[in-house]
C-alpha positions, 0 to 999 in steps of 0.5 A: 522801662528795665524795671518792669522786666520780671525775667531776673526778679523772679529767679532772684526771688525763687532762689532766695525763698528756696534758701530760706526754706531749705538750708536755713532752718535745719542750720537754725534747729541744730542749736541746742540750749545749754540749760535743759529744762528738769522734768517735773514730778508727775505727783500731783500736789495735796490740796485742801480745801479753803476754810473761810472764815466768814462762812 
């Protein structure tokens, strides 16, 4: 039964994972997005206590 011979399929599996783990991630991470997020102010907003009308 030829489908039980792991020799060609095991090599294809290892080669494909080698490509997925070494070649493709740098290509994906090299993309830059046109809308860079602006830095927010480091100042904390002034909070005031809430006056409960029924208390």
